[in-house]
Every structure is written in C-alpha cells, then in structure tokens.
C-alpha positions as a Markdown table, in Angstrom:
| # | Residue | x | y | z |
|---|---|---|---|---|
| 1 | Unk | 45.5 | -96.2 | 29.8 |
| 2 | Unk | 44.4 | -92.8 | 29.1 |
| 3 | Unk | 42.0 | -90.4 | 31.3 |
| 4 | Unk | 39.8 | -87.9 | 29.0 |
| 5 | Unk | 37.9 | -85.7 | 31.3 |
| 6 | Unk | 35.5 | -83.0 | 30.0 |
| 7 | Unk | 34.5 | -80.1 | 32.3 |
| 8 | Unk | 31.3 | -79.0 | 33.2 |
| 9 | Unk | 28.4 | -78.7 | 35.5 |
| 10 | Unk | 26.0 | -81.6 | 36.0 |
| 11 | Unk | 22.6 | -80.2 | 36.3 |
| 12 | Unk | 20.2 | -80.3 | 33.4 |
| 13 | Unk | 19.9 | -76.4 | 33.7 |
| 14 | Unk | 23.5 | -76.3 | 32.3 |
| 15 | Unk | 23.5 | -78.9 | 29.4 |
| 16 | Unk | 23.3 | -76.4 | 26.9 |
| 17 | Unk | 25.8 | -73.5 | 28.4 |
| 18 | Unk | 29.2 | -72.5 | 27.1 |
| 19 | Unk | 30.5 | -73.8 | 30.5 |
| 20 | Unk | 29.4 | -77.4 | 29.6 |
| 21 | Unk | 31.4 | -77.9 | 26.1 |
| 22 | Unk | 33.8 | -80.0 | 27.9 |
| 23 | Unk | 31.1 | -82.4 | 28.8 |
| 24 | Unk | 29.7 | -82.3 | 25.1 |
| 25 | Unk | 33.0 | -83.1 | 23.6 |
| 26 | Unk | 33.8 | -86.0 | 25.9 |
| 27 | Unk | 30.1 | -87.2 | 25.2 |
| 28 | Unk | 31.5 | -86.9 | 21.2 |
| 29 | Unk | 34.4 | -89.0 | 22.4 |
| 30 | Unk | 32.0 | -91.9 | 24.0 |
| 31 | Unk | 29.8 | -91.6 | 20.9 |
| 32 | Unk | 32.8 | -92.2 | 18.6 |
| 33 | Unk | 34.1 | -95.3 | 20.6 |
| 34 | Unk | 30.6 | -96.6 | 21.3 |
| 35 | Unk | 30.7 | -96.1 | 24.8 |
| 36 | Unk | 28.2 | -95.3 | 27.5 |
| 37 | Unk | 28.3 | -93.2 | 30.8 |
| 38 | Unk | 27.0 | -96.0 | 32.9 |
| 39 | Unk | 29.1 | -95.6 | 36.2 |
| 40 | Unk | 29.2 | -93.1 | 39.1 |
| 41 | Unk | 32.5 | -93.3 | 40.7 |
| 42 | Unk | 35.0 | -90.7 | 42.3 |
| 43 | Unk | 32.6 | -88.1 | 41.9 |
| 44 | Unk | 32.3 | -88.3 | 38.3 |
| 45 | Unk | 30.1 | -90.0 | 35.4 |
| 46 | Unk | 32.4 | -92.6 | 33.8 |
| 47 | Unk | 32.4 | -94.4 | 30.5 |
| 48 | Unk | 35.0 | -97.0 | 29.7 |
| 49 | Unk | 36.4 | -98.1 | 26.3 |
| 50 | Unk | 39.1 | -99.2 | 24.3 |
| 51 | Unk | 40.7 | -98.1 | 21.1 |
| 52 | Unk | 43.7 | -99.9 | 19.5 |
| 53 | Unk | 44.2 | -102.0 | 22.5 |
| 54 | Unk | 44.7 | -98.8 | 24.8 |
| 55 | Unk | 42.1 | -98.7 | 27.6 |
| 56 | Unk | 40.3 | -95.3 | 27.8 |
| 57 | Unk | 38.4 | -93.8 | 30.7 |
| 58 | Unk | 36.0 | -90.8 | 29.8 |
| 59 | Unk | 34.9 | -88.6 | 32.4 |
| 60 | Unk | 32.3 | -85.9 | 33.4 |
| 61 | Unk | 33.0 | -84.5 | 37.0 |
| 62 | Unk | 30.0 | -84.1 | 39.0 |
| 63 | Unk | 31.9 | -81.9 | 41.5 |
| 64 | Unk | 30.4 | -78.7 | 39.6 |
| 65 | Unk | 33.1 | -76.7 | 37.3 |
| 66 | Unk | 35.2 | -74.8 | 40.1 |
| 67 | Unk | 35.9 | -78.3 | 42.0 |
| 68 | Unk | 36.5 | -80.3 | 38.8 |
| 69 | Unk | 40.0 | -81.3 | 40.4 |
| 70 | Unk | 38.8 | -83.1 | 43.0 |
| 71 | Unk | 37.1 | -85.6 | 40.5 |
| 72 | Unk | 40.2 | -85.6 | 38.5 |
| 73 | Unk | 42.6 | -86.4 | 41.3 |
| 74 | Unk | 40.3 | -89.3 | 42.5 |
| 75 | Unk | 40.1 | -90.9 | 39.1 |
| 76 | Unk | 44.0 | -90.5 | 38.8 |
| 77 | Unk | 44.5 | -92.3 | 41.9 |
| 78 | Unk | 42.0 | -95.1 | 41.3 |
| 79 | Unk | 43.1 | -95.8 | 37.6 |
| 80 | Unk | 47.0 | -95.1 | 38.4 |
| 81 | Unk | 47.0 | -92.6 | 35.8 |
| 82 | Unk | 50.2 | -90.3 | 35.5 |
| 83 | Unk | 50.0 | -86.8 | 34.0 |
| 84 | Unk | 51.0 | -87.9 | 30.9 |
| 85 | Unk | 48.1 | -90.2 | 30.3 |
| 86 | Unk | 45.6 | -87.1 | 31.4 |
| 87 | Unk | 43.7 | -85.1 | 28.8 |
| 88 | Unk | 41.3 | -82.3 | 29.9 |
| 89 | Unk | 38.7 | -80.7 | 27.5 |
| 90 | Unk | 37.1 | -77.3 | 28.3 |
| 91 | Unk | 35.7 | -74.0 | 27.2 |
| 92 | Unk | 38.0 | -71.1 | 27.0 |
| 93 | Unk | 36.8 | -67.5 | 26.9 |
| 94 | Unk | 40.3 | -66.6 | 25.7 |
| 95 | Unk | 40.1 | -68.1 | 22.3 |
| 96 | Unk | 37.5 | -66.8 | 19.6 |
| 97 | Unk | 34.3 | -69.2 | 19.5 |
| 98 | Unk | 34.7 | -72.3 | 17.6 |
| 99 | Unk | 38.3 | -72.2 | 17.7 |
| 100 | Unk | 40.3 | -75.5 | 19.1 |
| 101 | Unk | 43.5 | -75.1 | 20.6 |
| 102 | Unk | 45.5 | -78.3 | 21.7 |
| 103 | Unk | 48.6 | -77.8 | 24.0 |
| 104 | Unk | 50.7 | -80.4 | 25.7 |
| 105 | Unk | 50.8 | -78.3 | 29.0 |
| 106 | Unk | 50.4 | -74.8 | 30.4 |
| 107 | Unk | 48.8 | -72.7 | 33.1 |
| 108 | Unk | 45.2 | -72.8 | 33.9 |
| 109 | Unk | 44.9 | -69.2 | 32.8 |
| 110 | Unk | 41.5 | -67.5 | 33.8 |
| 111 | Unk | 39.6 | -70.9 | 34.2 |
| 112 | Unk | 38.6 | -71.9 | 37.4 |
| 113 | Unk | 38.0 | -75.4 | 36.6 |
| 114 | Unk | 41.3 | -75.7 | 35.2 |
| 115 | Unk | 43.0 | -74.3 | 38.2 |
| 116 | Unk | 41.2 | -76.7 | 40.3 |
| 117 | Unk | 42.5 | -79.4 | 38.0 |
| 118 | Unk | 46.1 | -78.2 | 38.4 |
| 119 | Unk | 45.9 | -77.8 | 41.9 |
| 120 | Unk | 44.6 | -81.1 | 42.5 |
| 121 | Unk | 46.9 | -83.0 | 40.0 |
| 122 | Unk | 49.9 | -80.8 | 41.3 |
| 123 | Unk | 51.4 | -80.1 | 37.7 |
| 124 | Unk | 50.6 | -78.1 | 34.8 |
| 125 | Unk | 52.2 | -80.8 | 32.4 |
| 126 | Unk | 49.1 | -82.8 | 31.1 |
| 127 | Unk | 47.2 | -82.2 | 27.7 |
| 128 | Unk | 44.4 | -80.0 | 27.6 |
| 129 | Unk | 42.0 | -79.3 | 24.4 |
| 130 | Unk | 40.6 | -75.8 | 25.0 |
| 131 | Unk | 37.2 | -74.8 | 23.1 |
| 132 | Unk | 36.9 | -70.9 | 22.3 |
| 133 | Unk | 33.9 | -69.3 | 23.1 |
| 134 | Unk | 34.9 | -65.6 | 23.1 |
| 135 | Unk | 32.1 | -63.9 | 20.9 |
| 136 | Unk | 33.2 | -60.1 | 20.4 |
| 137 | Unk | 29.6 | -59.3 | 19.7 |
| 138 | Unk | 28.4 | -60.1 | 23.3 |
| 139 | Unk | 29.2 | -57.9 | 26.4 |
| 140 | Unk | 28.0 | -59.4 | 29.3 |
| 141 | Unk | 30.1 | -60.3 | 32.7 |
| 142 | Unk | 32.2 | -63.3 | 32.0 |
| 143 | Unk | 30.4 | -65.4 | 35.0 |
| 144 | Unk | 26.8 | -64.7 | 33.2 |
| 145 | Unk | 28.1 | -65.4 | 29.5 |
| 146 | Unk | 29.9 | -68.8 | 30.2 |
| 147 | Unk | 26.8 | -70.2 | 32.0 |
| 148 | Unk | 24.4 | -68.5 | 29.1 |
| 149 | Unk | 23.1 | -71.1 | 26.6 |
| 150 | Unk | 24.9 | -71.4 | 23.3 |
| 151 | Unk | 23.0 | -69.4 | 20.7 |
| 152 | Unk | 20.9 | -71.2 | 18.1 |
| 153 | Unk | 22.8 | -69.6 | 15.4 |
| 154 | Unk | 26.1 | -70.8 | 16.9 |
| 155 | Unk | 25.1 | -74.3 | 17.5 |
| 156 | Unk | 26.5 | -75.8 | 14.6 |
| 157 | Unk | 29.9 | -74.0 | 15.0 |
| 158 | Unk | 30.4 | -75.2 | 18.5 |
| 159 | Unk | 29.1 | -78.9 | 17.6 |
| 160 | Unk | 31.7 | -79.2 | 15.0 |
| 161 | Unk | 34.1 | -77.7 | 17.6 |
| 162 | Unk | 33.3 | -80.3 | 20.2 |
| 163 | Unk | 33.5 | -83.1 | 17.4 |
| 164 | Unk | 37.0 | -81.7 | 16.6 |
| 165 | Unk | 37.9 | -81.4 | 20.2 |
| 166 | Unk | 36.9 | -85.4 | 20.7 |
| 167 | Unk | 38.8 | -86.5 | 17.6 |
| 168 | Unk | 41.8 | -84.6 | 18.9 |
| 169 | Unk | 41.7 | -86.3 | 22.3 |
| 170 | Unk | 41.4 | -89.8 | 20.6 |
| 171 | Unk | 44.1 | -89.1 | 18.4 |
| 172 | Unk | 46.2 | -88.2 | 21.2 |
| 173 | Unk | 45.1 | -91.4 | 23.3 |
| 174 | Unk | 45.7 | -93.6 | 20.2 |
| 175 | Unk | 49.3 | -92.6 | 20.4 |
| 176 | Unk | 49.8 | -89.8 | 17.8 |
| 177 | Unk | 52.1 | -87.3 | 18.7 |
| 178 | Unk | 50.8 | -84.2 | 19.9 |
| 179 | Unk | 52.6 | -82.2 | 17.6 |
| 180 | Unk | 50.9 | -83.6 | 14.9 |
| 181 | Unk | 47.5 | -83.6 | 16.5 |
| 182 | Unk | 48.3 | -79.9 | 17.2 |
| 183 | Unk | 48.9 | -79.1 | 13.4 |
| 184 | Unk | 45.8 | -81.1 | 12.4 |
| 185 | Unk | 43.1 | -79.7 | 14.7 |
| 186 | Unk | 44.4 | -76.4 | 15.9 |
| 187 | Unk | 42.4 | -73.5 | 14.8 |
C-alpha cells in the first residue's frame, strides 16, 4: 500500500496558486488511475485506487499548508502506512520553475508544509517529489509569491511538471526503484 499526498490549501481561492501544485499533481495521479476524491477522512480529501495489485491512497490535506503534517500523520495511522510507503508532492521555491526533483528522503528545507509533515511523521525518511516554482524574473516576497496564481504563460510548463510528478509518484508506488525514477523524471 502507498499513500501519495499532494500539499496545498483547500479553499477555491488558492486553486491556481503555486502552493497548490501538490494538489494538482495528486489530482493528476487520480486521473491516471481513474480515481475520484469522494471521501473526507483524517482531515483530508481522499481517493482510493489500485495499480498492479497495490492499493494506493491519494490525499489532499484540508488542514492548510502549514499544518499538512496533521492530516498525513492521521492517514498514516489509519492505513498503517510506514514512511517507506509515503510519497509527498509539493511546490519548492529552491528549484527553478517547472523542474521536478525526486528524492528518497531529506530535510524539509524552507517549506513550512514539509516541516509539518516531517515533524508529525517523526522522520525525514520518506520519498518526496518537488515541483520547482522559482522565477528569477519575479521579485516579490516569498509568502506573496507562493500564494499568487500561476501566470497564464507558464500554465503549460507547470501542468507538464505536475503530470511528470504524478507519473513519478505512480512509478514509485508500482515498485520501480527510486533511483531509476529519479533518473527518468528529475530535471
């Protein structure tokens, strides 16, 4: 079993913001699996699917970004998910826009949502897929930037990045070695 979590904020006003790329990517996972976010449990919107005989739980926390870990922890407990079965997808200002970076573990960096997940999970030893959002041409405070809408001219770039992140997450859940997934999708 795998738990794939996309980080974001639940209100409609945040739907097209950089901070919701994790939500969009896990939505792409659901579309690829033919799943729907029908249930609300553990402070998250949840969809269930299977791939290659493996049960996959897809989740969008409803706790807002900075408290994402609370929902992740509750889901891990409910479904008896080990850190090795957790994949978190989120936006990352430390990467150039449109880049996807997969790592088997690591620190939360400057991302408050990931800090919450690491704190609640009690470990950094879980896979994460980061979608780069840094745009050198934009110079507004980080807090304002992550909550701003993706510009129309960048929509296709970020849509493609979310799709690649979703494909990478599903490849990991299907049992592909993370090193191979990193080689295929990083960049």
